[in-house]
VOTI-875951 format. One record per residue: residue in one letter; x, y, z of N, C-alpha, C in turn. Coordinates in steps of 0.02 Angstrom, whole numbers, plus 50000, padded with zeros to 5 digits. Layout:
BEGIN
AXYZXYZXYZ
...
END
This chain:
BEGIN
M443725357546742444065359446690443915354946624
D443715357846568443585355046521444205352846478
L444185348346423444815346046391445135350446348
T444695355546327445095361246278445525365046329
E445175366546382445675369946442446285366446463
A446165360246471446715356146485447265355446439
Y447025354246370447555354446326447935361946312
R447595366546320447775373046321448415373546379
E448215371246431448735371746486449375367146467
C449355361346439449925357446416450305361346360
E449945364746320450315368546267450695374646300
R450345377746344450715383746381451375381846412
I451285374846448451905372146479452405371046423
T452245368046371452705365546312453055372246285
W452645377546260452905382946234453415387446280
S453335387146349453625390746396454245387946422
Q454235380246414454755376446448455155372446383
A454935371046333455255366646292455695370746244
R456275373046265456635377546220456905374646162
N456905368846149457135365546079456535361346052
F456125357346094455695353046071455075356946038
A454965363246067454385366646040454465368545965
Y455115369945944455125371545873454845365945821
G455005359745845454705353545810454005352145826
I453815353245885453035351545899452575356645872
R452815361845856452315367445817452235365945751
L452635361345716452485359345646451995354245641
L451705351245693451245345945687450545349145669
P450165345145646449405346945648449085347445709
P448525350445715448285352145787448205346445831
A447815340945810447835335245854448485331345884
K448875331745836449515328345852449875333145900
R449775340145881450215345245923449915344845994
R449345344645997449035345046070449205338446098
G449195332246072449375326346102450105326146122
L450595328346085451355328646101451415334446159
A451075339246155451135344046206450975341346274
A450445336146278450225332746343450695328746361
I451075324646315451575319946326452265324246360
Y452345329646328452985334646361452765336446421
A452155338746436451965342446495452065336846554
F451875330946547451965326146598452635324446605
A453035324046553453715321746555454075327746590
R453825333446581454245339346610454055339746686
R453545337446701453345336146775453715331146810
I453955325946786454325320946809455035323546808
D455265326746765455955329646765456085334746820
D455465339646829455525344146888455495341046950
I455195335646956455185332047030455985330147040
G456185327246987456925324047002457405329547009
D457355335246976457805341646985457555346247041
G457075344847074456835349847127457315349747189
T457065353747238457515354447299457275350547357
M456795345747343456485341147397457055336247423
P456995333347480457435328047502457375321347451
A457805317447438457865312547398457285307847406
E457135305947459456645300847477455885303847467
Q455855309447467455215313447446455115313147373
K455725314547338455655315047265455455307447242
V455765302247277455635295947249454905294547262
A454705296647316453985295947332453505297647279
D453695305247262453335309247219453265306047139
L453855303147136454055299447058453575294047070
G453515289447121453085283947131452295285047119
Q452125291247147451405293247141451375295647068
A451815298947023451725300346958451685293446913
R452065289246936452065281946897451325279146909
R451105279246967450415276046977449855279946935
A449945286046934449445290346902449415289346829
V450065287946795450025287346720449955280246702
L450075275246746450055269246730449275267746743
D448875271046791448125269446790447815272246727
L448085278246699447855279246635447875274046578
G448435270746585448625266746528448335258946544
A447965258046597447715251646612447085250946579
A446735255946555446205254446515446285252246442
G446955251346421447095248346362447155253246293
P447185249846239447345254746183446605257146160
P446585263346132445875264846106445555261446058
S444905260246059444625256846019444505258845949
A444485254645903444435256745821443735260445825
A443245258945863442575262145849442565268645869
S442995270945929442935278145952443515281645916
T444075278845890444545282945858444885279345799
P444475279245742444695275545682445385277145652
N445925273445661446595274945636446835282645655
A446725284245713446865290845738447665292845730
A448015287645753448725289445745449145289045676
S448735285645636449105283945568448885289745510
T448215292045518448025296445477448065303445504
P448575308245462448715314745477448155318945501
N447575319445473446985323545497446475320245545
A446695314245567446145311345615446275315045678
A445625314445717445625316745781445865323545781
S445545327445733445735334345726445435339145780
T444905336245818444605340645876444675335545939
P444735338046006444735334546051444205328946054
S444305321746073443805317246074443275318746124
A442645317546111442145316446155441895310046168
A442135304846136441935297846152442195295246219
G441645293446243441785288946310442105294146372
P441985291346430442235295746487442965295546497
L443145300946533443925302146549444075297446607
P444505293846611444785290546674444815295346728
A444685293246797444795298046847445545299546861
S445605306046854446235307646864446255314246908
G445735316446931445785322946979445475329146931
P444935332346952444735337546903445155343246896
A445665344446949446045349946948446635348846909
D446905342846883447465342446855447425341546774
P447605346946744447505347746674447955342746633
V448485340846652449025337146616448655330446613
L448495327746675448185321246676447535320546635
I447135325346644446465325646598446755325946523
A447225329646502447335328846438447735322646417
L448105319946462448425312646451447985307146440
A447365307246486446835302146478446545303646410
A446485308746381446155309546316446705306746261
V447305307446271447845305346241447825298146225
Q447825295246292447755288046296447245283746257
R446595287746262446065285446226446085286346150
D446365291446124446365293746058446975290646013
F447485289046053448155287646009448465280846041
P448705277546008449065270446030449765272646070
V449765276646118450235278646147450535273946205
P451115271246203451265266346258451455269346325
M450905270746362451045274246426451535270746470
E451605265346477452085261446513452885264046504
A452935268146442453565270546427453765276546481
F453125279846497453285283646557453575281646617
S453455274646625453735271946693454555270946683
E454765269946611455505270346605455855276946623
L455425281846598455655288846608455765289046685
I455305287746719455305288546794455895284046824
D456035277846803456625274146821457295278746805
G457305282146753457955285746739457975290946795
C457425295046802457345300146856457555298046921
V457315292346937457515289147008458245287547013
A458495285646953459285284446957459635291646961
D459395296146931459695304046947459605304347023
V459075303447052458955305547118459435301747168
R459515295847148459965290847189460775292747172
G460815296247124461575298347110461905293547073
T461575288547037461845283546997462455286446950
S462955282346943463525284346903463545277946856
Y463965278946803463915274346745464715271946732
E464855265646749465505263146730465695261746662
T465125259346622465305258146547464715261646502
F464925262546438464355265146400463855260846398
D463815254546397463165250246405462815251946458
D463175253346523462735255646575462425262146567
L462775266546531462395273746519461885273046463
L461905268346419461485266746370460815264546404
W460765261446451460115259746484459775266446507
Y460185270946538459955276746560459665281146498
C460065281746454459795285646386459125282246356
R459125276446360458445274046340457915274646381
C458025275546445457515276646502457215283946481
V457725288846485457585295946490457345298946423
A457625295946370457575299746300457225294846250
G457495288446250457195283946203456405282046229
S456215283146298455585282346305455095288446271
I455355293946266455065299146246454935298346158
G455435295646138455415294346066454865289246053
R454795283946093454225279346081453595281446109
L453525285546146452945290246160452745294346102
S453165297546079453045301246018452795297945956
L453095291445954452785287645892452115285845905
G451845285545959451175284745971450735289845949
I450995295645940450545301345923450675302145846
F451255300945823451535301245747451175295645707
G451145289945726450935284445686451605283545642
T451555276145618452165275145575451875269945517
R452255270145466452105266345413452365258245429
P452205253945395452435246845410453055246645450
N452985240745494453545239045544453665242745600
A453115244445641453115248545696453625246345749
R453865240045754454415237745801455105240945782
H455195241345715455785243845689455845251345699
A455215254945692455225261345707455305263545778
A455125259445823455155259945896455985260845898
E456275254845879457075253545886457435260245862
L457155262845802457545269345775457345275145812
A456765276145838456615281345886456995281045958
D457115274845979457475273546036458225276246020
S458485274645966459245277045939459265284445936
L458715287145911458725294545907458755297945973
G458345294846016458345297446082459065296946118
V459425291346111460095290346141460465295946111
A460505297546048460905303146024460805309546057
L460155310846062459995317646095460135317546160
Q460125312246202460325311246268461055312746278
I461475309746232462275310546237462405318746227
T461995321046181462135328446170461975332146231
N461425330746264461255334246329461805333646371
I462035327246383462525326046435463155330346422
L463325330546358463955334946340463805341946354
R463325344746332463125351846343463045352646417
D462765348646465462635350146532463235346646587
I463805346046552464325343146597464435347046661
R464485353346660464735356846712464175356546768
E463595359046741462965359546802462825353146823
D462835347546786462735340946813463245339446868
Y463915341246851464395339746902464245343246972
A464075350346961463905353247021463325350447054
S462885347947020462285344447057462485336447073
G463065335047072463325328647100463195322247049
R463115324846992463045319646934463575319046882
V463775312946874464285313046821464085306746772
Y463845308746714463535304246673464075300546626
L464585304446608465165300946564465365294246592
P465405288846554465565282646584466275283346620
A466345280446669467005280446714467605278146662
E467405271846622467835269746585468205274946528
D467735278646504467935284146459468355289046488
L468165292046550468535295946584469305294246597
A469265287246619469925284446630470395283146554
K470055282146512470425281246447470665288246419
F470325293046441470695299846410470965304046474
E471135299946530471375303346594471085309346609
V470435309246620470165315446640469915314646709
D470005317546755469775317546829469145322046827
P468605317346853467935320046858467955327446886
A468435329146926468345335746959468515340846905
A468835339946849469035343646794468375345646762
L467835342346772467205344146737466935350746774
A467095351946837466895357846868467005365446842
A467575366146823467885371746792468425371546745
P468585376546698469135376446655469785374746691
D470115369646663470815368046697471225368046638
P471715371646637472145371646560472505364546565
S472775361946613473095355446620472655349646601
A471975350446603471565345546589471175345646523
M471375352246490470795352446430470985347546377
A471645346046365471805341846308471425335646316
G471445332646373471015326046372470375327446375
L470155332446404469415333746399469145334546333
A469505338346285469405338946213469395332346181
R469815329046191469775321746163469185317446185
L468995317646249468375314446276467845316646238
I467655323346242467075325946207467055324146133
E467615324446099467595321446031467455314746020
F467715310746073467495303846063466835302346076
E466505306546126465765305346140465325308446089
A465565314546048465265316545992465215312245938
E465755308545922465685304145872465305298245878
R465195295945945464745290745973464005293445953
A463895300045968463255302345956463085303145885
R463525304945841463465305145771463225298845744
D463555293645770463295286545740462645285145761
W462405287945824461705285545845461225290545807
Y461435296245787461005301145741460885297045670
A461475295545656461415292145587460935285745580
T460905283645636460405276645643459735279945652
G459685284345698459005286745724458585289945668
L458985293845624458625298545574458285293645514
R458475288145519458255283445475457445281945481
L457195283945542456545284845559456175289145517
L456445295645488455945299145455455605297345399
P455895292945349455505290945304454875286345317
M454885284245378454325280045406453745284445438
L453815290545426453345295345456452945299545407
D452395301945420452115306245386452445313045375
R452245317345325452745324245316452765327945377
R452195329245396452175334145465452565330645524
S452485323745532452825320645598453605320245576
A453765318945514454495318545494454805325445509
A454405330645489454675338045489454725339745571
C454305337445619454415338645691454955334245710
T455035328845702455685324145719456295327145693
G456285328845626456925331345601457065338445619
A456565342845648456845349945676457155347545740
M456795344045783457035342945855457765339845853
A457875333345805458495330845797459045335545760
G458725339745719459285344745688459465349645733
I459095351645781459295356545825459815354245875
Y459785347745895460215345145940460825342545905
R460755340745840461385338445810461805344145784
R461475350145766461875356945757462235358845831
L461885358345882462155358845952462765354945961
L462705348345947463265344145955463855345645914
E463895347345850464325350045819464715356845842
R464345361045871464515366945904464945365645966
I464755360146014465115357646063465835354246043
A465735350545997466305346545964466875351945947
A466615357245917467055362145885467375366545942
Q467055367545991467205370846051467145367546121
P467545361946129467425357846195467545362046257
A467925366646258468105369446326467515374146341
A467105375746297466595380146311466035378046361
V466015370446357465395367646399465585368946468
L466255370846490466425372246558466325379746583
H466095383046528465955390946540465265391646551
G464865388146522464145389446526463795384146480
R462975384546479462715380346440462675383146367
M462925378646320462895381146259462195379546229
S462045384646173461435383046145461365387246072
L460895386646034460805388945968460315395545986
S460355400345943459965406445945459315404045923
G458805408145938458125406645918458075406845845
R458445412245811458485412845742458665405745709
E459245402445735459555396145715459075390645717
K458695389545776458275384745780457645385945735
A457455391645712456925392745675457145391245606
M457765392645587457925389145521457985382245509
V458155378845573458225371545560457515369145559
A457015372345587456335369345583456085370845509
V456205376145478456035377945421456325373045362
K456905371445376457165366545328456915358945338
A456715358445391456335351145421455705351845379
L455325356145388454665356545355454775355845279
A455245358545248455355358245182455555351045158
G455795346145207455895339545199456715340245191
R457085343145219457785343745210458045342445285
I458415336745292458685334645358459215339245371
P459045343445434459625348445448460245345145466
END
């Protein structure tokens, strides 16, 4: 399989599976779009292992194999200036798949790893961040629960902040890359809190409770009330969801300060993804009981409108 076919497969996975992120990724120029699709495709693979039906120990073993595969790609170090001059910071750089240098061995039949090898070579993507994502996924498999928000913060940074930092390697940033990474991490936390609120019912059905135990106790919410609507528990649950939503709003306010540090198309991509999730958060906060009836989402039309606004430079 050649690199063009590998990238095409990563984009197929992204367009079919990334119900929210795809609206932002499509706003990127071709090279960055391909690169971020490869990152998403591998992240999706990790997530699918964790959410699959295999026994827990098999999942952990498969996640370990995924960790070794991606860290082997990153072991080659950052791309050289000779092969990819300023590839991540110049919007039109690397506009075609790179032909410089051999691909690290990844198995000829694995299009996602073939594409990721090229991404590692062409962009300064911190491949070790995938290891953090896998740490979070292993915590899911182990059924880890969280006593305090600080405990949950570790998890959010693993599973969502890591994606923000990987994305920055594709986007490139203006001066102060360390601060940009911190802001990307904060935005990831905001998105993950939104995910947690949206998926309360289905996560409970899978044996996972992400909301901190101290918060459940503060609002007198029995975890069992997360399984289905219970009129006697709704007042406390509504207060709990509003509390967590306000916490997420603070993380969005911090994370969105990243946008001025990005080029126009990368800022549009980030703004679209964050805007979709932030609008979803407000819908959840306005109708907290609805999360117990099914997964809440925006319509395709609403998501497209958010993306258009982001491309116009308006933070949704």
